[in-house]
C-alpha positions in Angstrom: 65.8 11.7 -49.6 63.0 11.3 -47.1 63.0 12.6 -43.5 63.2 9.0 -42.4 66.4 8.4 -44.4 67.9 11.7 -43.3 67.3 10.8 -39.6 68.8 7.4 -40.0 71.8 8.6 -42.0 72.5 11.4 -39.5 72.1 9.0 -36.6 74.6 6.6 -38.2 77.0 9.4 -39.1 76.9 10.5 -35.4 77.7 6.9 -34.4 74.5 6.7 -32.3 72.2 3.8 -31.6 68.4 4.3 -31.7 68.4 4.2 -27.9 71.1 6.8 -27.6 69.3 9.2 -30.0 66.0 8.6 -28.2 67.5 9.4 -24.8 69.4 12.5 -26.1 66.2 13.8 -27.8 63.9 12.9 -24.9 61.6 10.6 -26.9 61.0 6.9 -26.9 63.2 4.5 -28.8 60.0 3.2 -30.5 59.1 6.6 -31.9 62.6 7.2 -33.3 62.4 3.7 -34.9 59.0 4.6 -36.4 60.3 7.9 -37.8 63.2 6.1 -39.4 60.8 3.5 -41.0 58.4 6.1 -42.2 59.8 6.4 -45.8 56.3 7.4 -47.1 56.2 10.5 -44.8 52.9 9.5 -43.0 54.2 10.6 -39.6 54.2 14.4 -39.1 56.5 15.1 -36.1 56.2 18.6 -34.6 58.9 21.2 -35.2 59.8 21.0 -31.6 60.4 17.3 -31.8 62.4 17.7 -35.0 64.5 20.4 -33.3 65.2 18.0 -30.4 66.3 15.3 -32.7 68.5 17.7 -34.7 70.1 19.0 -31.6 70.7 15.5 -30.3 72.4 14.7 -33.6 74.5 17.9 -33.5 73.1 19.1 -36.8 70.9 22.0 -37.8 67.1 21.7 -38.4 67.7 22.7 -42.0 70.1 19.8 -42.4 67.6 17.4 -40.9 64.9 18.7 -43.2 67.1 18.6 -46.2 66.8 22.4 -46.7 69.5 24.5 -48.3 71.7 26.4 -45.8 75.0 28.1 -45.4 77.4 28.0 -42.5 79.1 31.1 -41.2 82.2 31.0 -39.1 83.9 33.5 -36.9 87.4 32.8 -38.2 89.9 35.6 -38.7 89.8 36.8 -42.3 92.9 37.9 -44.1 92.5 41.3 -45.8 94.5 41.6 -49.1 96.6 44.7 -49.8 94.2 45.6 -52.7 91.2 45.4 -50.4 92.9 47.6 -47.8 93.6 50.1 -50.6 90.0 50.1 -51.5 88.8 50.5 -47.9 91.2 53.5 -47.6 89.9 55.0 -50.8 86.4 54.8 -49.6 87.4 56.4 -46.3 88.8 59.3 -48.2 85.5 59.6 -50.0 83.9 59.8 -46.6 82.3 56.3 -47.0 83.1 54.2 -44.0 82.7 50.5 -44.7 81.5 48.5 -41.8 83.5 45.6 -40.4 80.9 43.2 -41.7 81.1 44.7 -45.2 84.9 44.4 -45.3 84.7 40.8 -43.9 82.0 39.9 -46.5 84.2 41.3 -49.3 87.3 39.6 -48.0 85.5 36.2 -48.1 83.9 36.7 -51.5 85.2 34.3 -54.1 84.2 34.0 -57.8 85.5 31.0 -59.6 88.0 30.6 -56.8 89.4 34.1 -57.1 89.1 37.6 -55.8 89.6 41.1 -57.2 93.3 42.0 -57.7 93.2 45.8 -57.6 91.4 48.5 -55.6 89.5 49.4 -58.8 88.3 45.8 -59.1 87.1 45.8 -55.4 85.3 49.1 -56.1 83.5 47.5 -59.1 82.5 44.5 -57.0 81.3 46.7 -54.2 79.1 48.8 -56.5 77.6 45.7 -58.0 76.8 44.2 -54.6 75.4 47.5 -53.3 73.0 47.6 -56.3 72.0 44.0 -55.9 71.5 44.3 -52.2 70.3 47.8 -51.4 70.4 49.2 -47.9 67.2 48.7 -45.9 
């Protein structure tokens, strides 16, 4: 999908008119129209302008550009009993897991599931530590 198509689709999804998007982004209505018509990609808007458009549409620049991204949230994460046992085991081994490490483990899913025992959590932790070494 071209940038032109992503802008138009995002604008329509936001329920905005060309005029509303132009005002919110601080650009002319004609320029927004030209960007939406530019399916060949001849126009090369600046990163600053693209950011203004993305912000006006309440989307990320990555979404506007069609780039892969992930969303992180600040929700409360439930820690399973087996994960708590693993964290306590590590504490006894004098290895303190950070809050971020525990949260990341708690939100990890593989094929929709999670480890069921402290031993399984330990195996997962070791694999992840090998794959993503400390800096």
